[in-house]
C-alpha positions as CSV (number, residue, x, y, z in Angstrom):
1,M,136.5,66.5,157.1
2,E,135.1,69.0,159.2
3,E,138.5,70.1,160.5
4,I,139.7,70.5,156.7
5,H,136.3,72.7,156.1
6,K,137.5,74.6,158.7
7,A,140.7,75.4,157.9
8,I,139.5,76.2,153.9
9,H,137.2,79.1,155.8
10,Q,139.8,80.4,157.6
11,M,142.1,80.5,154.5
12,E,139.1,82.4,152.7
13,A,138.9,84.8,155.6
14,K,142.6,85.4,155.1
15,Q,143.5,83.6,158.6
16,T,146.2,82.1,157.1
17,E,148.1,81.1,160.4
18,E,145.4,79.7,162.0
19,A,144.1,77.8,158.8
20,I,147.8,76.2,158.5
21,N,147.7,75.2,162.4
22,T,144.3,73.7,161.9
23,L,145.7,71.1,159.0
24,Q,148.5,70.2,160.7
25,S,147.0,69.8,164.2
26,Y,144.3,67.2,162.4
27,L,146.9,65.5,160.0
28,S,148.3,62.9,162.2
29,E,144.4,61.5,162.9
30,A,143.4,62.1,159.3
31,D,142.6,59.1,157.0
32,E,144.5,58.7,153.7
33,E,141.7,60.3,151.3
34,E,141.8,63.4,154.0
35,R,145.6,63.3,153.7
36,F,145.3,63.4,150.3
37,T,143.0,66.5,150.4
38,I,145.4,68.4,152.5
39,A,148.1,67.8,150.1
40,E,146.0,69.5,147.9
41,L,145.4,72.2,149.8
42,Y,149.1,72.6,150.5
43,I,149.8,72.7,146.9
44,Q,147.3,75.5,146.4
45,W,148.6,77.4,149.3
46,G,152.2,77.1,147.9
47,M,153.5,74.9,150.9
48,L,155.0,72.3,148.4
49,G,157.3,70.8,151.0
50,E,154.6,70.0,153.4
51,A,152.4,68.5,150.6
52,K,155.5,66.4,149.1
53,S,155.8,64.8,152.3
54,I,152.6,63.6,152.6
55,L,152.4,62.5,149.0
56,Q,155.8,60.4,149.6
57,E,153.8,58.6,152.3
58,L,151.0,58.0,150.4
59,M,153.3,56.6,147.1
60,Q,154.9,54.1,149.4
61,R,151.3,52.5,150.2
62,Y,150.2,52.7,146.6
63,P,152.8,52.8,144.2
64,K,151.0,52.2,141.2
65,E,148.5,55.4,141.9
66,Q,149.1,57.6,138.9
67,E,147.4,60.5,140.3
68,L,150.0,60.6,143.2
69,K,152.9,60.1,140.6
70,V,151.4,63.0,138.3
71,M,150.9,65.2,141.4
72,M,154.5,64.5,143.0
73,A,156.4,65.1,139.6
74,E,154.6,68.6,139.3
75,I,156.1,69.3,143.0
76,H,159.5,68.5,142.0
77,I,159.4,70.5,138.7
78,D,157.9,73.5,140.7
79,L,161.0,72.7,143.3
80,E,163.1,72.8,140.4
81,E,164.0,69.0,141.3
82,D,164.4,68.1,137.3
83,D,166.3,64.5,138.3
84,E,163.4,63.4,140.6
85,A,160.7,64.7,138.1
86,I,162.1,62.7,135.3
87,E,162.7,59.6,137.5
88,I,158.7,59.4,138.3
89,L,157.8,60.6,134.4
90,N,159.6,57.8,133.2
91,Q,157.7,55.3,135.2
92,F,154.7,56.0,132.8
93,G,154.1,53.6,130.3
94,P,151.9,53.5,126.9
95,E,148.9,51.7,128.9
96,D,148.6,54.5,131.3
97,E,146.3,57.5,130.9
98,D,148.9,60.3,131.7
99,Y,151.8,58.6,129.2
100,L,151.3,61.3,126.7
101,Q,151.1,64.4,129.3
102,S,154.4,62.3,131.0
103,L,156.6,62.3,127.6
104,I,155.4,66.1,126.9
105,Q,156.7,67.1,130.5
106,L,159.8,64.8,129.9
107,A,160.5,66.9,127.1
108,D,160.4,70.2,128.5
109,L,162.7,69.0,131.4
110,Y,165.2,67.4,129.0
111,Q,165.0,70.6,126.8
112,S,166.0,72.8,130.1
113,Q,168.9,70.5,130.9
114,G,169.9,71.1,127.1
115,L,169.2,67.6,126.3
116,F,167.5,68.6,122.9
117,E,168.0,65.4,121.0
118,V,166.2,63.3,124.0
119,A,163.7,65.9,124.3
120,E,162.6,65.5,120.3
121,Q,162.7,61.6,120.8
122,K,160.4,61.8,123.6
123,L,158.1,63.9,121.5
124,L,158.4,62.1,118.3
125,I,157.1,59.1,120.9
126,A,154.2,61.2,121.8
127,K,153.4,62.1,118.3
128,Q,153.5,58.4,117.0
129,A,150.7,57.6,119.9
130,E,148.8,60.5,118.7
131,P,149.4,61.9,115.1
132,N,146.9,64.7,115.1
133,E,147.5,66.0,118.8
134,A,147.8,69.8,118.5
135,V,149.8,70.4,121.6
136,I,152.5,67.6,120.8
137,D,152.9,69.2,117.5
138,F,153.2,72.7,119.0
139,A,155.7,71.2,121.6
140,L,157.7,70.0,118.6
141,G,157.6,73.4,116.9
142,E,158.7,75.3,120.3
143,L,161.5,72.8,120.4
144,S,162.7,73.6,116.8
145,F,161.9,77.2,117.4
146,S,163.9,77.3,120.5
147,N,167.1,75.9,118.7
148,G,167.2,78.0,115.7
149,E,165.5,75.4,113.4
150,Y,162.7,78.0,112.3
151,N,162.2,76.1,109.0
152,K,161.9,72.7,110.6
153,S,159.1,74.4,113.3
154,I,156.9,75.5,110.4
155,P,155.4,72.2,109.5
156,F,154.8,71.3,113.2
157,Y,153.2,75.0,114.1
158,E,151.1,74.4,110.8
159,N,150.0,71.1,112.2
160,A,148.9,72.4,115.6
161,I,147.2,75.5,114.1
162,H,144.7,73.1,112.0
163,H,143.6,71.6,115.1
164,Q,144.1,73.9,117.7
165,P,144.4,77.8,116.9
166,V,145.6,78.7,120.5
167,I,147.3,76.6,123.0
168,G,147.6,77.5,126.6
169,D,147.7,81.4,126.0
170,I,149.6,81.3,123.2
171,E,148.0,82.0,119.7
172,V,150.0,79.7,117.3
173,A,149.6,82.2,114.4
174,T,152.0,84.6,116.1
175,R,154.6,81.6,116.4
176,L,154.1,81.0,112.8
177,A,154.4,84.7,111.9
178,E,157.9,84.6,113.7
179,A,159.2,81.5,112.3
180,Y,158.3,82.8,108.9
181,A,160.1,86.2,109.6
182,A,163.1,84.3,110.6
183,T,163.5,82.6,107.6
184,G,163.2,85.6,105.2
185,E,159.9,85.0,104.4
186,F,157.9,88.0,105.0
187,E,154.9,88.0,103.0
188,Q,154.1,84.5,104.8
189,S,155.0,86.2,108.0
190,L,152.6,89.4,107.6
191,D,149.7,86.9,106.6
192,Y,150.0,84.9,109.7
193,F,150.3,88.6,111.7
194,Q,147.0,89.4,110.2
195,K,145.4,86.1,111.6
196,V,146.4,87.4,115.4
197,E,143.4,88.0,117.2
198,E,145.1,89.4,120.4
199,D,146.1,93.0,120.7
200,N,149.5,92.0,122.6
201,P,151.7,95.3,122.2
202,D,154.8,92.9,121.9
203,V,153.0,91.2,118.9
204,M,151.8,94.3,117.5
205,F,155.6,95.7,117.5
206,R,156.7,92.8,115.8
207,Y,153.8,92.8,113.4
208,G,154.9,96.4,112.4
209,F,158.7,95.4,112.6
210,V,158.3,92.4,110.0
211,A,156.3,94.9,107.5
212,F,159.0,97.6,107.9
213,Q,161.5,94.8,107.1
214,A,159.4,93.9,104.0
215,L,159.6,97.6,103.0
216,R,155.6,97.4,103.9
217,N,155.6,100.9,105.7
218,D,152.1,101.5,105.1
219,I,151.1,98.1,107.1
220,A,154.4,99.2,109.5
221,I,152.9,102.8,110.0
222,N,149.0,101.7,110.6
223,I,150.3,98.7,113.1
224,W,152.7,101.0,115.5
225,E,150.2,104.0,115.2
226,R,147.3,101.9,116.8
227,L,150.4,100.4,119.4
228,I,151.2,104.2,120.3
229,E,147.5,104.8,121.0
230,E,146.9,101.7,122.9
231,D,150.6,102.2,124.8
232,P,152.3,105.3,124.7
233,Y,155.1,104.2,127.0
234,F,156.1,101.2,124.3
235,Q,159.4,103.3,123.8
236,S,160.9,101.0,121.2
237,V,158.1,102.2,118.6
238,Y,158.8,105.5,118.4
239,P,162.5,105.8,116.4
240,L,161.3,103.0,114.2
241,L,157.8,104.7,113.4
242,A,159.9,107.8,112.9
243,R,162.3,106.1,110.4
244,A,159.1,104.7,108.2
245,Y,157.7,108.2,108.2
246,D,160.9,109.5,106.8
247,T,161.1,106.8,104.5
248,E,157.7,107.4,102.9
249,G,158.5,111.1,102.7
250,M,156.5,112.2,105.6
251,A,159.4,114.4,107.3
252,K,156.9,116.7,109.5
253,E,155.2,113.4,111.0
254,A,158.7,112.0,111.5
255,L,159.8,114.9,113.4
256,E,156.6,115.0,115.5
257,M,157.2,111.2,116.3
258,V,160.7,111.6,117.4
259,N,159.8,114.5,119.7
260,K,156.8,112.6,121.1
261,G,159.3,110.1,121.8
262,L,161.7,112.2,123.5
263,A,159.0,113.4,125.5
264,K,158.4,110.1,126.9
265,D,162.1,109.4,127.4
266,E,164.4,112.2,127.6
267,F,167.7,109.6,128.0
268,N,166.9,107.8,124.7
269,K,170.2,108.4,122.9
270,E,169.1,106.7,119.7
271,L,165.9,109.3,119.6
272,Y,168.4,112.3,119.9
273,H,170.5,110.6,117.0
274,L,167.4,110.2,114.9
275,A,166.1,113.6,115.9
276,G,169.3,115.3,114.7
277,T,169.6,113.5,111.7
278,L,166.0,114.3,110.5
279,Y,166.6,118.2,111.5
280,H,169.8,118.2,109.8
281,K,168.2,116.8,106.6
282,T,165.1,119.3,106.4
283,G,167.8,122.2,106.9
284,Q,167.6,123.0,110.3
285,K,171.3,122.2,110.9
286,E,171.9,123.8,114.1
287,E,169.1,122.0,115.7
288,G,170.4,118.9,114.4
289,Y,173.8,119.4,115.5
290,R,172.4,120.3,119.1
291,L,170.3,116.9,119.0
292,M,173.1,115.1,117.8
293,R,175.6,116.6,120.6
294,E,173.3,115.5,122.9
295,A,173.3,112.2,122.3
296,V,176.8,112.1,122.5
297,A,176.5,114.1,125.8
298,L,174.5,110.9,127.0
299,D,176.7,108.6,125.6
300,P,180.4,109.4,124.7
301,G,180.9,106.2,123.2
302,Y,178.2,106.2,120.5
303,K,180.4,106.1,117.6
304,E,177.5,106.6,115.2
305,A,176.4,110.0,116.8
306,V,180.3,110.9,116.9
307,L,180.9,109.9,113.4
308,F,177.8,111.6,112.3
309,L,179.0,115.1,113.6
310,I,182.4,114.7,112.3
311,E,181.4,114.0,108.6
312,N,179.0,117.2,108.7
313,Y,181.6,119.4,110.4
314,K,184.1,118.4,108.0
315,S,181.4,118.8,105.2
316,D,181.0,122.6,106.6
317,E,184.6,123.1,106.8
318,D,184.2,123.6,110.4
319,Y,187.3,122.0,111.5
320,D,187.5,123.8,114.9
321,A,184.2,122.2,115.9
322,V,186.0,118.4,114.7
323,I,189.1,119.7,117.2
324,D,186.6,120.3,120.1
325,L,184.5,117.5,119.8
326,I,187.5,115.0,119.6
327,N,189.5,116.4,122.6
328,Q,186.4,116.2,124.3
329,L,186.0,112.6,123.7
330,I,189.5,112.0,124.5
331,T,189.2,113.8,127.9
332,L,186.5,111.4,128.6
333,G,188.6,108.3,127.8
334,E,187.3,107.7,124.2
335,E,190.9,107.4,122.6
336,D,189.9,105.8,119.4
337,P,192.7,105.7,116.8
338,Y,190.2,106.6,114.1
339,Y,189.3,109.9,116.2
340,L,193.1,110.9,116.5
341,F,193.4,110.5,112.9
342,E,190.6,112.8,112.4
343,L,191.8,115.2,114.6
344,A,195.5,115.4,113.2
345,K,193.9,116.1,109.6
346,A,191.5,119.0,111.6
347,Y,194.6,120.3,113.1
348,E,196.5,119.9,109.5
349,E,193.6,122.1,108.0
350,V,193.8,124.8,110.7
351,E,197.4,124.8,109.7
352,D,198.5,124.0,113.6
353,Y,201.0,121.1,111.7
354,K,202.6,120.8,115.4
355,Q,199.6,119.1,116.9
356,A,198.8,117.3,113.5
357,L,202.0,115.5,113.6
358,V,201.5,114.6,117.6
359,H,198.2,113.1,116.6
360,Y,199.4,111.4,113.6
361,E,202.2,109.9,115.4
362,N,199.6,108.8,118.3
363,A,197.2,107.0,115.8
364,Y,200.2,105.3,113.9
365,P,200.8,102.4,116.1
366,S,197.2,101.3,115.8
367,L,196.6,102.4,111.9
368,K,200.0,101.0,110.4
369,E,198.1,98.8,108.0
370,D,195.4,101.3,107.2
371,D,195.9,102.2,103.7
372,V,194.4,105.7,103.8
373,F,195.8,106.8,107.2
374,L,199.3,105.7,106.1
375,K,198.9,107.5,102.5
376,A,198.1,110.8,104.6
377,Y,200.6,110.5,107.1
378,G,203.1,109.8,104.6
379,Y,202.1,113.0,102.3
380,F,201.7,115.1,105.6
381,L,205.4,114.2,106.5
382,V,206.9,114.9,103.3
383,E,205.1,118.3,103.3
384,E,206.6,118.9,106.6
385,G,209.9,118.0,105.2
386,K,210.5,115.0,106.9
387,M,211.2,113.3,103.8
388,I,212.8,110.0,105.1
389,E,210.4,109.4,108.0
390,G,207.6,110.3,105.0
391,R,209.3,107.9,102.2
392,K,209.3,105.4,104.6
393,V,205.4,105.6,105.5
394,L,204.4,105.6,101.9
395,E,206.5,102.5,101.6
396,E,204.4,101.1,104.1
397,Y,201.5,102.1,102.3
398,L,202.8,100.3,99.0
399,A,203.0,97.1,100.9
400,V,199.2,97.2,101.7
401,D,198.2,98.6,98.1
402,P,200.8,97.8,95.6
403,T,198.5,99.0,92.7
404,D,199.0,102.7,93.7
405,T,201.7,103.3,90.7
406,E,201.2,107.1,91.5
407,I,202.5,106.9,94.9
408,E,205.0,104.3,93.8
409,D,206.2,107.1,91.1
410,F,206.2,109.5,93.9
411,V,208.1,107.6,96.2
412,S,210.9,106.9,93.6
413,R,211.5,110.5,92.8
414,L,211.8,111.0,97.0
415,K,215.0,108.3,96.9
416,E,216.2,110.1,93.8
417,E,216.2,113.4,95.9
C-alpha cells in the first residue's frame, strides 16, 4: 500500500505523470486488494481503459462479486459500450443487493437505444419490488415525459415528490410544472412552479412563459423582471417581457425593454421587429419603419417583418416604398410569388402598367390557383385591353370560386362583346 499512497500524494501535488508511473510500476507485484484499489484510483483519474483491464482480471477470479460487476458496468456505460453494460446488468437477480439499481440502469440504457417498451418493463419490475421508491417513480415519469406522454408522466412524478422532492439535482416540482403545462393545465403548472425553490434561470424563464400563456401577465412580468436582474444576458426574455408589458398597456415599459434587449444583442431580428411594431403602434411611424427595415436587413427572408412593411406602406399609400422594398428583396434572391403579386399591384397603383404586367406574368405560374391573385390579374388584363387573356384568367378564377356571381356575369358580358 505504500506505493499506492505515494501515487495518491503525487497526484494531489499535481505530479500526474509520476503518479501514473508509480502505480503502473507497482501493479505487477500488487495483491488483489491493492489491484482493486488501483482500479478505483484509475476510475477517479479518468483512466477507464486501464481500470477495465484490472477489473476483467478480478472478475475472472471472482465471477459472483457484485461490486466488481457494478464497477465494470459503470465503466462500460461511461465508455458508451452499452451492449457490454447490458450484458453485465442482466446478471443481477432479485436476491442481489444491487438488483434495483441494475434495473434502473438497464432502463436508461434501453431508452438510449430507443427500446422504450423494454425500458418501461424494467422500471415496472423495479416498482413492483419497491412500490414507494421515489427514484423508480421519477425514472418512470422521465421515460413517459421524454416520449411526449405527459399525462402518463404526472402520476409517477406526483408519487416521487411525496417521498423525495429533490432527486439527483432535479426538483421534481419543475418536472410536474412542465408536464402540466404540456397538457394545457396552466394553473396547476403555475402552482408547481411556485413550489420550486432553486432560482434557476431556465426554470424562471419557463415559469414566466407558462404564466404568459395562461394570460397571467402579472406573474410573468414579476418573474421575468427578477430573471433579468439576476441574469441581464438571458436574451430570450426581453421580447417576451416587452410583449407582456404591451399586453398590459404599459407601452413605455415595453419600449424600454426592447431597447435594453437591443443594447445586449444588436443582431436580434425579432427584437427589431417587435421594436418596430411598438414604435409604429405608439405613433412614431418613421422610427418604427426604420427598425423594421433593420430586421429585414439582418434577414431578408424574415417574412413577418417584410409583410409588416408592405401592409403599412400600402396603408400609407406609399407604393414607391413597396416597389423599392420588394425589388431589393428580389435582388437578394427572395423571389416569393406573393411578393411579385404585391409588386405588380404597387406598379399598377403608380400607373406603371408595363412593369405591373411583367410581375403579374411572373407571379402567375405559382399563383394560378390563388383566387385573390386570379381575380386581380384578370381585371388588370381586361383594363389593359387584353380581353381574351383577361376572360381566360377570370374563368380560371371561377373554377376556383364558382360562387362569385358578379364575376360570372362580368365574364358573360365579355363573351358577348
